[in-house]
Residue frames relative to the residue before (quaternion, step in Angstrom):
aa qw qx qy qz dx dy dz
X 1.0000 0.0000 0.0000 0.0000 0.00 0.00 0.00
X 0.1101 -0.7888 0.6037 0.0344 3.51 -0.73 1.10
X 0.8517 0.0394 -0.0626 0.5188 3.56 -0.82 1.00
X 0.6644 -0.5454 0.2987 0.4145 3.58 1.06 0.70
X 0.5896 0.5605 -0.3788 0.4412 3.59 1.22 0.26
X 0.4418 -0.6759 0.5246 0.2696 3.56 -1.11 0.72
X 0.4995 -0.6247 0.4964 0.3374 3.59 -1.05 0.69
X 0.5961 -0.6031 0.3987 0.3494 3.58 -1.04 0.79
X 0.6304 0.5408 -0.3460 0.4363 3.63 0.99 -0.72
X 0.6501 0.5044 -0.3170 0.4717 3.58 1.01 -0.75
X 0.6325 0.5240 -0.3302 0.4651 3.58 0.99 -0.79
X 0.6568 0.5033 -0.3058 0.4710 3.60 0.93 -0.87
X 0.6525 0.5186 -0.3138 0.4548 3.59 0.94 -0.89
X 0.6966 0.4697 -0.2841 0.4620 3.60 0.85 -0.91
X 0.6518 0.5109 -0.3293 0.4536 3.58 0.96 -0.80
X 0.6441 0.5046 -0.3255 0.4739 3.60 1.01 -0.72
X 0.6536 0.5320 -0.3086 0.4411 3.57 0.98 -0.85
X 0.8018 0.3096 -0.1401 0.4916 3.59 0.89 -0.92
X 0.3670 0.7751 -0.4620 0.2259 3.60 1.24 -0.01
X 0.8061 0.2466 -0.1166 0.5251 3.58 0.84 -0.93
X 0.6386 0.5008 -0.3274 0.4840 3.58 1.21 0.28
X 0.0290 -0.7883 0.6141 -0.0254 3.52 -0.38 1.26
X 0.2603 -0.8071 0.5210 0.0967 3.57 -0.79 1.03
X 0.8329 -0.1149 0.0324 0.5404 3.58 0.66 1.04
X 0.6379 -0.5138 0.4205 0.3902 3.48 -1.38 -0.15
X 0.3286 -0.7302 0.5681 0.1899 3.54 -1.34 0.28
X 0.1399 -0.7576 0.6300 0.0982 3.55 -1.09 0.77
X 0.1649 -0.7618 0.6227 0.0682 3.54 -0.79 1.11
X 0.1956 -0.7827 0.5844 0.0874 3.56 -0.71 1.09
X 0.7382 0.3366 -0.2876 0.5090 3.55 -0.61 1.18
X 0.1506 -0.8370 0.5244 0.0415 3.56 -0.46 1.21
X 0.3414 0.7283 -0.5173 0.2922 3.56 1.08 0.71
X 0.7866 -0.3139 0.2261 0.4813 3.54 -1.33 -0.16
X 0.6858 0.4839 -0.2889 0.4604 3.61 0.85 -0.95
X 0.6643 0.5090 -0.3067 0.4534 3.57 0.93 -0.84
X 0.6407 0.5124 -0.3210 0.4732 3.54 1.02 -0.80
X 0.6739 0.4938 -0.2992 0.4610 3.60 0.90 -0.92
X 0.6362 0.5163 -0.3288 0.4697 3.59 0.99 -0.80
X 0.6515 0.5174 -0.3168 0.4555 3.59 0.97 -0.82
X 0.6486 0.5116 -0.3125 0.4689 3.58 0.99 -0.82
X 0.6664 0.5060 -0.3025 0.4564 3.57 0.93 -0.89
X 0.6676 0.4959 -0.2961 0.4698 3.57 0.96 -0.87
X 0.6563 0.5033 -0.3154 0.4653 3.60 0.96 -0.85
X 0.6665 0.4818 -0.3212 0.4696 3.61 0.97 -0.72
X 0.6414 0.5020 -0.3255 0.4802 3.58 1.26 -0.32
X 0.6500 -0.5561 0.3028 0.4203 3.58 1.26 0.06
X 0.5372 0.6221 -0.4213 0.3833 3.60 1.19 0.03
X 0.3739 -0.6352 0.6076 0.2959 3.54 -1.25 0.45
X 0.1310 -0.8343 0.5355 -0.0005 3.57 -0.59 1.24
X 0.1515 -0.7366 0.6537 0.0847 3.51 -1.12 0.87
X 0.1245 -0.7869 0.6032 0.0381 3.58 -0.61 1.16
X 0.0046 0.8144 -0.5783 0.0480 3.58 -0.55 1.15
X 0.0091 -0.7760 0.6302 -0.0237 3.53 -1.16 0.71
X 0.5321 -0.6399 0.4486 0.3259 3.56 -1.12 0.61
X 0.6393 0.5078 -0.3245 0.4775 3.60 1.20 -0.44
X 0.5834 -0.6053 0.4085 0.3557 3.59 -1.17 0.44
X 0.7720 0.2100 -0.1408 0.5831 3.60 1.28 -0.20
X 0.4600 -0.6838 0.4885 0.2867 3.56 -1.17 0.50
X 0.4716 0.6731 -0.4951 0.2817 3.56 -1.29 0.25
X 0.2694 -0.7984 0.5060 0.1844 3.57 1.16 -0.40
X 0.8141 -0.2136 0.1819 0.5084 3.54 -1.10 -0.76
X 0.5674 0.6009 -0.3873 0.4085 3.61 1.11 -0.53
X 0.6369 0.5400 -0.3348 0.4367 3.57 1.06 -0.67
X 0.6629 0.4990 -0.3004 0.4705 3.58 1.23 -0.38
X 0.6236 0.5587 -0.3329 0.4338 3.59 1.26 -0.35
X 0.3925 -0.6971 0.5501 0.2397 3.50 -1.26 0.47
X 0.8039 0.0500 0.0115 0.5926 3.58 0.89 -0.96
X 0.2971 -0.7537 0.5614 0.1687 3.58 -1.23 0.48
X 0.4290 -0.6820 0.5393 0.2451 3.53 -1.20 0.68
X 0.6817 -0.1497 -0.7141 -0.0540 1.81 -2.07 1.35
X 0.6105 0.6156 -0.3411 0.3633 3.59 1.23 -0.22
X 0.3476 -0.7639 0.4648 0.2821 3.57 1.36 -0.20
X 0.3230 0.7459 -0.5098 0.2819 3.56 1.09 0.74
X 0.6174 -0.5211 0.4331 0.3997 3.53 -1.29 0.36
X 0.4352 -0.7314 0.4628 0.2480 3.60 -0.84 0.93
X 0.7189 0.3971 -0.2582 0.5087 3.62 1.14 -0.33
């Protein structure tokens, strides 16, 4: 490992080895935008995902906004 980076060959070898082997379920803590996206990505990869948040609904701070920058689109 040079400069803290993995060699490309090692990354390819590990990804091939673990591509079809999932070792359990995944819990994502935090139902904000990043938590939701991580949950969707993991679920599409074949994992069973539990998304948990301390609030009664998901969305994080985005759920509190009306419009988003720079397009002024609805945040929900």
